[in-house]
All heavy atoms as TSV, in Angstrom:
chain	resi	resn	atom	element	x	y	z
A	1	MET	N	N	0.846	-1.121	0.003
A	1	MET	CA	C	-0.041	0.021	-0.002
A	1	MET	C	C	0.887	1.260	0.039
A	1	MET	O	O	0.643	2.138	-0.769
A	1	MET	CB	C	-0.922	-0.018	1.243
A	1	MET	CG	C	-1.819	1.219	1.323
A	1	MET	SD	S	-3.025	1.146	2.669
A	1	MET	CE	C	-2.005	1.654	3.918
A	2	ILE	N	N	1.822	1.255	0.831
A	2	ILE	CA	C	2.805	2.403	0.937
A	2	ILE	C	C	3.520	2.662	-0.442
A	2	ILE	O	O	3.595	3.761	-0.897
A	2	ILE	CB	C	3.851	2.295	2.116
A	2	ILE	CG1	C	3.094	2.051	3.391
A	2	ILE	CG2	C	4.762	3.473	2.114
A	2	ILE	CD1	C	2.141	3.232	3.712
A	3	ALA	N	N	4.013	1.588	-0.998
A	3	ALA	CA	C	4.675	1.638	-2.336
A	3	ALA	C	C	3.703	2.308	-3.353
A	3	ALA	O	O	4.211	3.110	-4.093
A	3	ALA	CB	C	5.070	0.355	-2.808
A	4	ALA	N	N	2.535	1.954	-3.327
A	4	ALA	CA	C	1.554	2.560	-4.222
A	4	ALA	C	C	1.324	4.102	-4.069
A	4	ALA	O	O	1.196	4.804	-5.000
A	4	ALA	CB	C	0.051	1.853	-4.151
A	5	PHE	N	N	1.361	4.415	-2.781
A	5	PHE	CA	C	1.298	5.952	-2.421
A	5	PHE	C	C	2.546	6.597	-3.102
A	5	PHE	O	O	2.374	7.668	-3.675
A	5	PHE	CB	C	1.176	6.145	-0.982
A	5	PHE	CG	C	-0.049	5.707	-0.279
A	5	PHE	CD1	C	-0.065	5.340	0.983
A	5	PHE	CD2	C	-1.297	5.770	-0.978
A	5	PHE	CE1	C	-1.265	4.947	1.651
A	5	PHE	CE2	C	-2.492	5.306	-0.372
A	5	PHE	CZ	C	-2.467	4.910	0.932
A	6	TYR	N	N	3.691	6.128	-2.846
A	6	TYR	CA	C	4.835	6.702	-3.365
A	6	TYR	C	C	4.805	6.668	-4.909
A	6	TYR	O	O	5.175	7.649	-5.574
A	6	TYR	CB	C	6.130	5.913	-2.852
A	6	TYR	CG	C	6.486	6.204	-1.478
A	6	TYR	CD1	C	6.822	5.238	-0.690
A	6	TYR	CD2	C	6.638	7.494	-1.059
A	6	TYR	CE1	C	7.267	5.409	0.621
A	6	TYR	CE2	C	7.047	7.776	0.289
A	6	TYR	CZ	C	7.357	6.718	1.083
A	6	TYR	OH	O	7.813	6.970	2.399
A	7	ARG	N	N	4.343	5.677	-5.443
A	7	ARG	CA	C	4.262	5.578	-6.960
A	7	ARG	C	C	3.304	6.639	-7.541
A	7	ARG	O	O	3.614	7.272	-8.482
A	7	ARG	CB	C	3.853	4.148	-7.360
A	7	ARG	CG	C	3.745	3.987	-8.903
A	7	ARG	CD	C	3.378	2.580	-9.327
A	7	ARG	NE	N	2.259	1.924	-8.473
A	7	ARG	CZ	C	0.924	2.104	-8.594
A	7	ARG	NH1	N	0.545	2.990	-9.459
A	7	ARG	NH2	N	0.186	1.509	-7.763
A	8	ARG	N	N	2.210	6.727	-6.949
A	8	ARG	CA	C	1.239	7.799	-7.345
A	8	ARG	C	C	1.824	9.170	-7.221
A	8	ARG	O	O	1.399	10.186	-7.931
A	8	ARG	CB	C	0.009	7.633	-6.542
A	8	ARG	CG	C	-0.752	6.353	-6.977
A	8	ARG	CD	C	-2.162	6.222	-6.253
A	8	ARG	NE	N	-2.626	4.914	-6.503
A	8	ARG	CZ	C	-2.997	4.044	-5.450
A	8	ARG	NH1	N	-2.925	4.382	-4.226
A	8	ARG	NH2	N	-3.495	2.807	-5.722
A	9	ALA	N	N	2.776	9.329	-6.253
A	9	ALA	CA	C	3.341	10.667	-6.107
A	9	ALA	C	C	4.673	10.820	-6.937
A	9	ALA	O	O	5.409	11.839	-6.742
A	9	ALA	CB	C	3.631	10.772	-4.593
A	10	ASN	N	N	4.846	9.877	-7.818
A	10	ASN	CA	C	6.101	9.903	-8.646
A	10	ASN	C	C	7.357	9.866	-7.821
A	10	ASN	O	O	8.427	10.291	-8.284
A	10	ASN	CB	C	6.024	11.013	-9.577
A	10	ASN	CG	C	4.912	11.012	-10.611
A	10	ASN	OD1	O	4.514	9.885	-11.055
A	10	ASN	ND2	N	4.364	12.174	-10.883
A	11	MET	N	N	7.278	9.156	-6.703
A	11	MET	CA	C	8.534	9.034	-5.864
A	11	MET	C	C	8.951	7.566	-5.952
A	11	MET	O	O	8.740	6.774	-5.131
A	11	MET	CB	C	8.178	9.385	-4.417
A	11	MET	CG	C	7.751	10.797	-4.261
A	11	MET	SD	S	7.081	11.179	-2.514
A	11	MET	CE	C	8.606	11.029	-1.663
A	12	TYR	N	N	9.653	7.227	-7.054
A	12	TYR	CA	C	9.764	5.941	-7.522
A	12	TYR	C	C	10.863	5.198	-6.667
A	12	TYR	O	O	10.779	4.010	-6.352
A	12	TYR	CB	C	10.172	5.825	-9.029
A	12	TYR	CG	C	9.069	6.277	-9.906
A	12	TYR	CD1	C	9.206	7.439	-10.680
A	12	TYR	CD2	C	7.796	5.685	-9.826
A	12	TYR	CE1	C	8.132	7.905	-11.461
A	12	TYR	CE2	C	6.775	6.142	-10.635
A	12	TYR	CZ	C	6.875	7.198	-11.377
A	12	TYR	OH	O	5.863	7.724	-12.127
A	13	ARG	N	N	11.879	5.933	-6.222
A	13	ARG	CA	C	12.931	5.326	-5.366
A	13	ARG	C	C	12.293	4.961	-4.032
A	13	ARG	O	O	12.576	3.889	-3.502
A	13	ARG	CB	C	14.046	6.268	-5.091
A	13	ARG	CG	C	15.025	6.322	-6.298
A	13	ARG	CD	C	16.302	7.030	-5.870
A	13	ARG	NE	N	16.975	7.348	-7.111
A	13	ARG	CZ	C	17.962	8.285	-7.219
A	13	ARG	NH1	N	18.167	8.998	-6.172
A	13	ARG	NH2	N	18.577	8.513	-8.313
A	14	ASP	N	N	11.512	5.759	-3.456
A	14	ASP	CA	C	10.795	5.461	-2.177
A	14	ASP	C	C	9.824	4.338	-2.379
A	14	ASP	O	O	9.792	3.459	-1.507
A	14	ASP	CB	C	10.124	6.675	-1.688
A	14	ASP	CG	C	11.015	7.748	-1.192
A	14	ASP	OD1	O	12.159	7.448	-0.817
A	14	ASP	OD2	O	10.691	8.955	-1.373
A	15	SER	N	N	9.235	4.213	-3.551
A	15	SER	CA	C	8.274	3.113	-3.813
A	15	SER	C	C	9.010	1.868	-3.900
A	15	SER	O	O	8.633	0.812	-3.382
A	15	SER	CB	C	7.577	3.381	-5.129
A	15	SER	OG	O	6.661	2.281	-5.447
A	16	GLN	N	N	10.205	1.891	-4.524
A	16	GLN	CA	C	11.052	0.630	-4.602
A	16	GLN	C	C	11.555	0.239	-3.294
A	16	GLN	O	O	11.492	-0.986	-2.924
A	16	GLN	CB	C	12.250	0.945	-5.521
A	16	GLN	CG	C	13.089	-0.331	-5.776
A	16	GLN	CD	C	14.187	-0.043	-6.744
A	16	GLN	OE1	O	14.489	1.063	-7.150
A	16	GLN	NE2	N	14.901	-1.136	-7.094
A	17	GLY	N	N	11.864	1.165	-2.361
A	17	GLY	CA	C	12.281	0.816	-1.026
A	17	GLY	C	C	11.105	0.190	-0.214
A	17	GLY	O	O	11.313	-0.772	0.510
A	18	ALA	N	N	9.922	0.694	-0.478
A	18	ALA	CA	C	8.724	0.053	0.177
A	18	ALA	C	C	8.467	-1.237	-0.261
A	18	ALA	O	O	8.063	-2.197	0.505
A	18	ALA	CB	C	7.528	1.073	-0.010
A	19	VAL	N	N	8.671	-1.505	-1.555
A	19	VAL	CA	C	8.586	-2.843	-2.119
A	19	VAL	C	C	9.501	-3.811	-1.482
A	19	VAL	O	O	9.140	-4.946	-1.151
A	19	VAL	CB	C	8.601	-2.880	-3.608
A	19	VAL	CG1	C	8.706	-4.262	-4.228
A	19	VAL	CG2	C	7.316	-2.173	-4.263
A	20	GLU	N	N	10.700	-3.378	-1.346
A	20	GLU	CA	C	11.790	-4.242	-0.783
A	20	GLU	C	C	11.446	-4.563	0.689
A	20	GLU	O	O	11.618	-5.695	1.163
A	20	GLU	CB	C	13.177	-3.589	-0.794
A	20	GLU	CG	C	13.737	-3.426	-2.275
A	20	GLU	CD	C	13.762	-4.801	-2.959
A	20	GLU	OE1	O	14.211	-5.722	-2.314
A	20	GLU	OE2	O	13.383	-4.845	-4.229
A	21	GLU	N	N	10.941	-3.624	1.419
A	21	GLU	CA	C	10.498	-3.832	2.754
A	21	GLU	C	C	9.345	-4.779	2.886
A	21	GLU	O	O	9.378	-5.770	3.712
A	21	GLU	CB	C	10.090	-2.522	3.379
A	21	GLU	CG	C	9.849	-2.686	4.905
A	21	GLU	CD	C	11.122	-2.970	5.764
A	21	GLU	OE1	O	12.181	-2.716	5.367
A	21	GLU	OE2	O	10.850	-3.584	6.880
A	22	ALA	N	N	8.414	-4.707	1.921
A	22	ALA	CA	C	7.235	-5.606	1.868
A	22	ALA	C	C	7.734	-6.969	1.614
A	22	ALA	O	O	7.179	-7.924	2.086
A	22	ALA	CB	C	6.225	-5.151	0.876
A	23	LYS	N	N	8.689	-7.130	0.721
A	23	LYS	CA	C	9.285	-8.505	0.403
A	23	LYS	C	C	9.899	-9.087	1.677
A	23	LYS	O	O	9.707	-10.305	1.886
A	23	LYS	CB	C	10.380	-8.348	-0.658
A	23	LYS	CG	C	9.852	-8.101	-2.044
A	23	LYS	CD	C	11.039	-8.069	-3.011
A	23	LYS	CE	C	10.593	-7.770	-4.396
A	23	LYS	NZ	N	11.736	-7.641	-5.419
A	24	LYS	N	N	10.667	-8.321	2.364
A	24	LYS	CA	C	11.260	-8.905	3.624
A	24	LYS	C	C	10.151	-9.321	4.623
A	24	LYS	O	O	10.156	-10.337	5.267
A	24	LYS	CB	C	12.021	-7.693	4.291
A	24	LYS	CG	C	13.353	-7.466	3.693
A	24	LYS	CD	C	14.050	-6.306	4.410
A	24	LYS	CE	C	15.231	-5.748	3.561
A	24	LYS	NZ	N	15.822	-4.538	4.213
A	25	LEU	N	N	9.061	-8.522	4.767
A	25	LEU	CA	C	7.969	-8.816	5.734
A	25	LEU	C	C	7.259	-10.095	5.238
A	25	LEU	O	O	6.911	-10.970	6.098
A	25	LEU	CB	C	7.087	-7.656	5.921
A	25	LEU	CG	C	7.581	-6.441	6.627
A	25	LEU	CD1	C	6.636	-5.217	6.505
A	25	LEU	CD2	C	7.926	-6.783	8.028
A	26	ALA	N	N	6.917	-10.164	3.974
A	26	ALA	CA	C	6.277	-11.301	3.581
A	26	ALA	C	C	7.044	-12.607	3.645
A	26	ALA	O	O	6.573	-13.645	3.965
A	26	ALA	CB	C	5.770	-11.112	1.975
A	27	GLY	N	N	8.372	-12.456	3.357
A	27	GLY	CA	C	9.269	-13.546	3.510
A	27	GLY	C	C	9.351	-14.086	4.929
A	27	GLY	O	O	9.433	-15.237	5.188
A	28	ALA	N	N	9.439	-13.062	5.874
A	28	ALA	CA	C	9.515	-13.479	7.300
A	28	ALA	C	C	8.167	-14.184	7.753
A	28	ALA	O	O	8.239	-15.146	8.530
A	28	ALA	CB	C	9.729	-12.206	8.211
A	29	MET	N	N	7.050	-13.736	7.268
A	29	MET	CA	C	5.775	-14.257	7.703
A	29	MET	C	C	5.700	-15.743	7.067
A	29	MET	O	O	5.257	-16.628	7.717
A	29	MET	CB	C	4.686	-13.445	7.077
A	29	MET	CG	C	4.571	-12.129	7.869
A	29	MET	SD	S	3.234	-11.117	7.264
A	29	MET	CE	C	1.791	-11.883	7.760
A	30	GLU	N	N	6.226	-15.913	5.814
A	30	GLU	CA	C	6.234	-17.150	5.147
A	30	GLU	C	C	7.132	-18.101	5.917
A	30	GLU	O	O	6.744	-19.365	6.216
A	30	GLU	CB	C	6.729	-17.057	3.772
A	30	GLU	CG	C	6.666	-18.259	2.928
A	30	GLU	CD	C	6.951	-17.975	1.487
A	30	GLU	OE1	O	7.781	-17.132	1.152
A	30	GLU	OE2	O	6.348	-18.624	0.537
A	31	THR	N	N	8.255	-17.642	6.433
A	31	THR	CA	C	9.149	-18.456	7.254
A	31	THR	C	C	8.381	-18.822	8.549
A	31	THR	O	O	8.515	-20.088	8.954
A	31	THR	CB	C	10.435	-17.633	7.548
A	31	THR	OG1	O	11.024	-17.419	6.329
A	31	THR	CG2	C	11.390	-18.566	8.440
A	32	ASP	N	N	7.753	-17.920	9.168
A	32	ASP	CA	C	7.033	-18.289	10.420
A	32	ASP	C	C	6.032	-19.367	10.201
A	32	ASP	O	O	5.838	-20.225	11.075
A	32	ASP	CB	C	6.360	-17.016	10.979
A	32	ASP	CG	C	7.343	-16.020	11.627
A	32	ASP	OD1	O	8.585	-16.457	11.905
A	32	ASP	OD2	O	6.883	-14.883	11.807
A	33	ILE	N	N	5.312	-19.272	9.126
A	33	ILE	CA	C	4.292	-20.347	8.867
A	33	ILE	C	C	4.983	-21.650	8.586
A	33	ILE	O	O	4.424	-22.722	8.966
A	33	ILE	CB	C	3.458	-19.867	7.671
A	33	ILE	CG1	C	2.449	-18.693	8.007
A	33	ILE	CG2	C	2.598	-21.076	7.084
A	33	ILE	CD1	C	1.665	-18.130	6.991
A	34	ALA	N	N	6.105	-21.695	7.899
A	34	ALA	CA	C	6.760	-22.895	7.582
A	34	ALA	C	C	7.350	-23.547	8.881
A	34	ALA	O	O	7.353	-24.803	8.963
A	34	ALA	CB	C	8.020	-22.548	6.733
A	35	ARG	N	N	7.569	-22.771	9.875
A	35	ARG	CA	C	7.970	-23.297	11.152
A	35	ARG	C	C	6.915	-23.640	12.083
A	35	ARG	O	O	7.153	-24.320	13.136
A	35	ARG	CB	C	8.864	-22.132	11.883
A	35	ARG	CG	C	10.211	-21.909	11.247
A	35	ARG	CD	C	10.901	-20.882	11.988
A	35	ARG	NE	N	12.274	-20.607	11.385
A	35	ARG	CZ	C	12.901	-19.457	11.573
A	35	ARG	NH1	N	12.500	-18.636	12.495
A	35	ARG	NH2	N	14.022	-19.282	10.940
A	36	ASP	N	N	5.664	-23.389	11.748
A	36	ASP	CA	C	4.531	-23.724	12.555
A	36	ASP	C	C	4.260	-25.230	12.485
A	36	ASP	O	O	3.877	-25.793	11.494
A	36	ASP	CB	C	3.280	-23.007	12.038
A	36	ASP	CG	C	2.113	-23.291	12.901
A	36	ASP	OD1	O	2.211	-23.454	14.145
A	36	ASP	OD2	O	1.018	-23.371	12.304
A	37	ALA	N	N	4.506	-25.942	13.592
A	37	ALA	CA	C	4.501	-27.365	13.658
A	37	ALA	C	C	3.065	-27.789	13.771
A	37	ALA	O	O	2.695	-28.922	13.556
A	37	ALA	CB	C	5.252	-27.855	14.895
A	38	SER	N	N	2.155	-26.877	14.309
A	38	SER	CA	C	0.768	-27.337	14.437
A	38	SER	C	C	0.035	-27.627	13.151
A	38	SER	O	O	-0.946	-28.338	13.089
A	38	SER	CB	C	-0.005	-26.373	15.237
A	38	SER	OG	O	-0.255	-25.131	14.523
A	39	GLY	N	N	0.439	-26.928	12.110
A	39	GLY	CA	C	-0.146	-27.166	10.820
A	39	GLY	C	C	-1.510	-26.332	10.645
A	39	GLY	O	O	-2.300	-26.613	9.787
A	40	SER	N	N	-1.792	-25.418	11.637
A	40	SER	CA	C	-3.054	-24.825	11.679
A	40	SER	C	C	-3.120	-23.550	10.662
A	40	SER	O	O	-4.201	-23.072	10.403
A	40	SER	CB	C	-3.386	-24.317	13.047
A	40	SER	OG	O	-2.425	-23.318	13.453
A	41	VAL	N	N	-1.945	-23.255	10.150
A	41	VAL	CA	C	-1.969	-22.155	9.170
A	41	VAL	C	C	-1.309	-22.607	7.890
A	41	VAL	O	O	-0.309	-23.268	7.926
A	41	VAL	CB	C	-1.057	-20.970	9.757
A	41	VAL	CG1	C	-1.039	-19.806	8.863
A	41	VAL	CG2	C	-1.604	-20.583	11.116
A	42	ALA	N	N	-1.753	-22.195	6.775
A	42	ALA	CA	C	-1.319	-22.496	5.432
A	42	ALA	C	C	-1.032	-21.278	4.683
A	42	ALA	O	O	-1.484	-20.194	4.970
A	42	ALA	CB	C	-2.334	-23.350	4.686
A	43	LEU	N	N	-0.258	-21.425	3.692
A	43	LEU	CA	C	0.116	-20.199	2.882
A	43	LEU	C	C	-0.961	-19.653	2.131
A	43	LEU	O	O	-1.012	-18.401	1.819
A	43	LEU	CB	C	1.202	-20.675	1.770
A	43	LEU	CG	C	2.541	-21.022	2.453
A	43	LEU	CD1	C	3.499	-21.503	1.281
A	43	LEU	CD2	C	3.257	-19.936	3.170
A	44	ASN	N	N	-2.051	-20.364	1.819
A	44	ASN	CA	C	-3.215	-19.893	1.131
A	44	ASN	C	C	-4.395	-19.565	2.036
A	44	ASN	O	O	-5.409	-19.376	1.589
A	44	ASN	CB	C	-3.530	-20.910	-0.021
A	44	ASN	CG	C	-4.020	-22.272	0.571
A	44	ASN	OD1	O	-3.859	-22.494	1.808
A	44	ASN	ND2	N	-4.512	-23.030	-0.313
A	45	HIS	N	N	-4.242	-19.586	3.341
A	45	HIS	CA	C	-5.197	-19.279	4.298
A	45	HIS	C	C	-4.686	-18.237	5.273
A	45	HIS	O	O	-3.579	-18.350	5.732
A	45	HIS	CB	C	-5.619	-20.460	5.061
A	45	HIS	CG	C	-6.725	-20.268	5.985
A	45	HIS	ND1	N	-6.674	-19.867	7.306
A	45	HIS	CD2	C	-8.117	-20.421	5.792
A	45	HIS	CE1	C	-7.809	-19.705	7.803
A	45	HIS	NE2	N	-8.622	-20.063	6.979
A	46	PRO	N	N	-5.527	-17.221	5.489
A	46	PRO	CA	C	-4.984	-16.075	6.341
A	46	PRO	C	C	-4.530	-16.544	7.739
A	46	PRO	O	O	-3.508	-16.089	8.240
A	46	PRO	CB	C	-6.170	-15.118	6.479
A	46	PRO	CG	C	-7.107	-15.430	5.333
A	46	PRO	CD	C	-6.768	-16.896	4.948
A	47	GLY	N	N	-5.350	-17.282	8.397
A	47	GLY	CA	C	-4.958	-17.814	9.741
A	47	GLY	C	C	-4.645	-16.729	10.710
A	47	GLY	O	O	-4.699	-15.449	10.271
A	48	TRP	N	N	-4.248	-17.051	11.865
A	48	TRP	CA	C	-3.816	-16.108	12.841
A	48	TRP	C	C	-4.624	-14.773	12.918
A	48	TRP	O	O	-4.056	-13.723	13.298
A	48	TRP	CB	C	-2.259	-15.814	12.783
A	48	TRP	CG	C	-1.469	-16.919	12.997
A	48	TRP	CD1	C	-1.748	-17.979	13.783
A	48	TRP	CD2	C	-0.099	-17.096	12.632
A	48	TRP	NE1	N	-0.624	-18.901	13.853
A	48	TRP	CE2	C	0.317	-18.329	13.048
A	48	TRP	CE3	C	0.704	-16.335	11.753
A	48	TRP	CZ2	C	1.588	-18.824	12.682
A	48	TRP	CZ3	C	2.000	-16.815	11.535
A	48	TRP	CH2	C	2.429	-18.100	11.985
A	49	GLY	N	N	-5.837	-14.797	12.491
A	49	GLY	CA	C	-6.640	-13.559	12.577
A	49	GLY	C	C	-6.348	-12.602	11.420
A	49	GLY	O	O	-6.793	-11.504	11.508
A	50	GLY	N	N	-5.495	-12.972	10.427
A	50	GLY	CA	C	-5.132	-12.115	9.373
A	50	GLY	C	C	-6.204	-11.967	8.305
A	50	GLY	O	O	-7.213	-12.755	8.336
A	51	LYS	N	N	-6.216	-10.847	7.520
A	51	LYS	CA	C	-7.161	-10.691	6.494
A	51	LYS	C	C	-6.641	-11.170	5.139
A	51	LYS	O	O	-7.445	-11.378	4.233
A	51	LYS	CB	C	-7.477	-9.166	6.470
A	51	LYS	CG	C	-8.101	-8.681	7.708
A	51	LYS	CD	C	-8.534	-7.175	7.570
A	51	LYS	CE	C	-9.177	-6.734	8.788
A	51	LYS	NZ	N	-9.853	-5.533	8.639
A	52	LYS	N	N	-5.363	-11.355	5.012
A	52	LYS	CA	C	-4.783	-11.822	3.738
A	52	LYS	C	C	-3.913	-12.979	3.938
A	52	LYS	O	O	-3.139	-13.068	5.004
A	52	LYS	CB	C	-4.040	-10.760	3.019
A	52	LYS	CG	C	-4.845	-9.631	2.449
A	52	LYS	CD	C	-4.029	-8.761	1.552
A	52	LYS	CE	C	-4.968	-7.753	0.785
A	52	LYS	NZ	N	-4.312	-6.957	-0.153
A	53	SER	N	N	-3.904	-13.971	3.074
A	53	SER	CA	C	-3.026	-15.083	3.125
A	53	SER	C	C	-1.624	-14.649	2.664
A	53	SER	O	O	-1.490	-13.527	2.000
A	53	SER	CB	C	-3.449	-16.205	2.273
A	53	SER	OG	O	-3.388	-15.881	0.919
A	54	ILE	N	N	-0.588	-15.436	2.892
A	54	ILE	CA	C	0.678	-15.120	2.451
A	54	ILE	C	C	0.749	-15.077	0.915
A	54	ILE	O	O	1.387	-14.237	0.299
A	54	ILE	CB	C	1.800	-16.191	2.935
A	54	ILE	CG1	C	1.843	-16.179	4.437
A	54	ILE	CG2	C	3.096	-15.919	2.324
A	54	ILE	CD1	C	2.331	-14.819	5.008
A	55	GLU	N	N	0.079	-16.005	0.281
A	55	GLU	CA	C	-0.063	-15.890	-1.187
A	55	GLU	C	C	-0.579	-14.606	-1.673
A	55	GLU	O	O	-0.064	-13.962	-2.684
A	55	GLU	CB	C	-0.933	-17.128	-1.747
A	55	GLU	CG	C	-0.228	-18.445	-1.576
A	55	GLU	CD	C	-1.097	-19.590	-1.957
A	55	GLU	OE1	O	-2.242	-19.421	-2.214
A	55	GLU	OE2	O	-0.540	-20.654	-2.171
A	56	GLU	N	N	-1.608	-14.096	-1.033
A	56	GLU	CA	C	-2.139	-12.806	-1.417
A	56	GLU	C	C	-1.223	-11.652	-1.258
A	56	GLU	O	O	-1.129	-10.695	-1.920
A	56	GLU	CB	C	-3.515	-12.524	-0.766
A	56	GLU	CG	C	-4.634	-13.546	-1.100
A	56	GLU	CD	C	-5.871	-13.442	-0.215
A	56	GLU	OE1	O	-5.766	-13.366	1.056
A	56	GLU	OE2	O	-6.895	-13.311	-0.701
A	57	LEU	N	N	-0.446	-11.717	-0.107
A	57	LEU	CA	C	0.541	-10.755	0.241
A	57	LEU	C	C	1.597	-10.668	-0.859
A	57	LEU	O	O	2.039	-9.694	-1.312
A	57	LEU	CB	C	1.166	-10.941	1.592
A	57	LEU	CG	C	0.219	-10.711	2.757
A	57	LEU	CD1	C	0.979	-11.114	4.086
A	57	LEU	CD2	C	-0.290	-9.281	2.846
A	58	TRP	N	N	2.127	-11.919	-1.239
A	58	TRP	CA	C	3.074	-12.056	-2.297
A	58	TRP	C	C	2.507	-11.464	-3.641
A	58	TRP	O	O	3.296	-10.825	-4.425
A	58	TRP	CB	C	3.665	-13.376	-2.487
A	58	TRP	CG	C	4.776	-13.756	-1.540
A	58	TRP	CD1	C	4.675	-14.763	-0.552
A	58	TRP	CD2	C	6.046	-13.171	-1.331
A	58	TRP	NE1	N	5.891	-14.698	0.093
A	58	TRP	CE2	C	6.724	-13.775	-0.344
A	58	TRP	CE3	C	6.660	-12.119	-2.121
A	58	TRP	CZ2	C	7.999	-13.487	-0.064
A	58	TRP	CZ3	C	7.956	-11.690	-1.742
A	58	TRP	CH2	C	8.597	-12.437	-0.743
A	59	ALA	N	N	1.240	-11.792	-3.897
A	59	ALA	CA	C	0.655	-11.218	-5.142
A	59	ALA	C	C	0.635	-9.729	-5.114
A	59	ALA	O	O	0.855	-9.053	-6.160
A	59	ALA	CB	C	-0.789	-11.821	-5.217
A	60	ASP	N	N	0.371	-9.096	-4.000
A	60	ASP	CA	C	0.372	-7.677	-3.898
A	60	ASP	C	C	1.775	-7.153	-4.118
A	60	ASP	O	O	1.925	-6.111	-4.813
A	60	ASP	CB	C	-0.052	-7.179	-2.398
A	60	ASP	CG	C	-1.597	-7.527	-2.157
A	60	ASP	OD1	O	-2.311	-7.742	-3.181
A	60	ASP	OD2	O	-2.015	-7.410	-1.012
A	61	VAL	N	N	2.750	-7.821	-3.628
A	61	VAL	CA	C	4.161	-7.304	-3.826
A	61	VAL	C	C	4.451	-7.380	-5.271
A	61	VAL	O	O	4.930	-6.408	-5.898
A	61	VAL	CB	C	5.128	-8.226	-2.937
A	61	VAL	CG1	C	6.531	-7.807	-3.391
A	61	VAL	CG2	C	4.946	-7.806	-1.507
A	62	HIS	N	N	4.282	-8.596	-5.876
A	62	HIS	CA	C	4.583	-8.686	-7.317
A	62	HIS	C	C	3.729	-7.779	-8.243
A	62	HIS	O	O	4.211	-7.340	-9.249
A	62	HIS	CB	C	4.446	-10.210	-7.746
A	62	HIS	CG	C	5.395	-11.122	-7.103
A	62	HIS	ND1	N	6.771	-11.109	-7.441
A	62	HIS	CD2	C	5.214	-12.027	-6.191
A	62	HIS	CE1	C	7.315	-11.995	-6.756
A	62	HIS	NE2	N	6.459	-12.532	-5.963
A	63	THR	N	N	2.615	-7.505	-7.806
A	63	THR	CA	C	1.728	-6.544	-8.617
A	63	THR	C	C	2.308	-5.158	-8.604
A	63	THR	O	O	2.479	-4.495	-9.657
A	63	THR	CB	C	0.273	-6.490	-8.063
A	63	THR	OG1	O	-0.279	-7.753	-8.199
A	63	THR	CG2	C	-0.509	-5.439	-8.825
A	64	GLU	N	N	2.795	-4.758	-7.487
A	64	GLU	CA	C	3.406	-3.416	-7.325
A	64	GLU	C	C	4.700	-3.286	-8.042
A	64	GLU	O	O	5.054	-2.254	-8.538
A	64	GLU	CB	C	3.612	-2.969	-5.790
A	64	GLU	CG	C	3.956	-1.618	-5.625
A	64	GLU	CD	C	2.918	-0.610	-6.216
A	64	GLU	OE1	O	1.683	-0.844	-5.989
A	64	GLU	OE2	O	3.322	0.465	-6.796
A	65	VAL	N	N	5.525	-4.462	-8.077
A	65	VAL	CA	C	6.755	-4.430	-8.810
A	65	VAL	C	C	6.452	-4.207	-10.252
A	65	VAL	O	O	7.065	-3.405	-10.959
A	65	VAL	CB	C	7.456	-5.771	-8.648
A	65	VAL	CG1	C	8.647	-5.908	-9.571
A	65	VAL	CG2	C	7.962	-5.914	-7.210
């Protein structure tokens, strides 16, 4: 979302930085899910009270790129 704000303001370097930060966050969340031994959360299910799944978050990142 932040990257989109920067992009709309023609602040492309800041937008790129926001995309890189989003990649780090999505990757960290994906790693957390992979470590979850209970199996109660999947990459395609929001789980943990989230509104978007990891797959949806990655789709958002790739769309902004």
